[in-house]
Residue, then its C-alpha position, 0 to 999 in steps of 0.5 A: x613219587x621218586x624219580x632218577x634222571x640220567x643220574x651219574x656218580x663217580x666215587x673213586x675214580x670209579x664210575x658207580x653210577x652211569x646215567x641212571x633212570x627210574x621212577x617210584x610210585x606212591x605205594x609201591x616196594x621198588x626193591x634194588x639188588x646186584x652185586x656188592x659195590x653195585x651203587x646200589x647203596x649209593x643209589x638211596x644216599x642220593x634220594x636223601x642228598x647224602x650224595x649228590x650226583x655228578x650228573x642228571x637229577x633226582x627228584x623227590x614228588x615235585x621237589x629237585x633233592x638234587x639241586x634243593x637248598x639246605x632249608x628244602x633239604x631237610x624239609x625232604x628228608x622229614x619225609x623218609x624213615x631210614x632202616x639202616x643196614x645194622x640198625x643203627x641204634x644207641x647203644x647207651x640208650x634203652x629201645x625206648x630211647x632209641x625209638x623216641x629219638x626222631x621225636x624228641x630231634x625233630x618234633x615239638x611233642x610232650x611226653x605223653x606224645x612221645x610215649x604213646x607213639x613209640x608204644x604205637x610203633x612197637x606194638x606193631x613190630x611186636x616189641x612192646x615188651x622190650x621197652x627197657x631193654x638195651x641193643x645188647x640185650x637183643x638178638x640180630x632180628x629184635x635189633x632190626x624190628x627196633x629200627x623199624x619201629x623207629x624208622x616209622x614212629x614219625x608216620x613217613x611217607x617214605x621208607x629206605x630200607x638197607x639190607x633189613x634181612x642181612x645177618x639174619x636167620x630165614x625164619x626171621x627174614x622172612x618175618x622183616x618181610x612181612x613187617x616191609x610188605x605190612x608198611x604198605x598194605x596198612x599204611x600205604x608207605x611207599x618202600x625202596x628196599x636194597x638187598x642181595x636177597x633174592x627171596x626177600x626181593x620177590x617176597x615182598x616187591x611189585x618191581x625188582x630193579x638191578x644194577x650192575x656195571x652203574x646201570x639198570x640192566x632190568x626193571x620188572x615185576x618179580x614174576x617178570x624179573x624170574x622170567x628175564x632174558x638178560x644173562x646177568x639177572x639169571x645168573x644171579x637168581x640162579x646163584x641163589x637157586x631160583x628158577x623160572x619154574x620154581x616156587x614162585x609160580x605159585x604165587x599167580x597160582x588160582 
């Protein structure tokens, strides 16, 4: 579905990605973790051609997005939905119009169809009663859920999540995790999640990759990630009080 081949990127004179390679299969929830400045969001931006690699190639299906012309890039982008870190809602629009925005900008749909799709997606994130509210009326968790409704309103094949639980309390964070996992289990969506939250990563990921020093130093299932022998990975786990013998073993218990 998505493939990075030896991708290198420099920003501000610093090598952010250093010959990064990985593949994401259709229907996976692929989680990218790492310290601040490790290149997680930079990696996401390459998938939708907001950045172009200095070396290497990025593929989405059979299309090389890093070498595509502008028309092809637009076609590739239509396969994606994006939940931005701060939800990126238009403050002057109510919830209904925020969610409807991608449909109005990129698709020729009549008002009745737009209305149906908006209500359907808001129901999925349990916000159908908030149609007329404005972003300033919503909690942080509600704004993230509106952002998710907007990301899925076009029924994309792939959803990119940039720090979906950032700034949220633990209970709301787990609600967002559940919604992300529902997208995979109910609709077969391929998800790529950038996060600092290892609890979230372990809960939703089918695989977890850690970026450090511009390289992927681990790429494993959640269970194997916890048992990684890489010292940087273990330090990252320890910093969030996650141990090899902790609660995560219960996931595989009978």
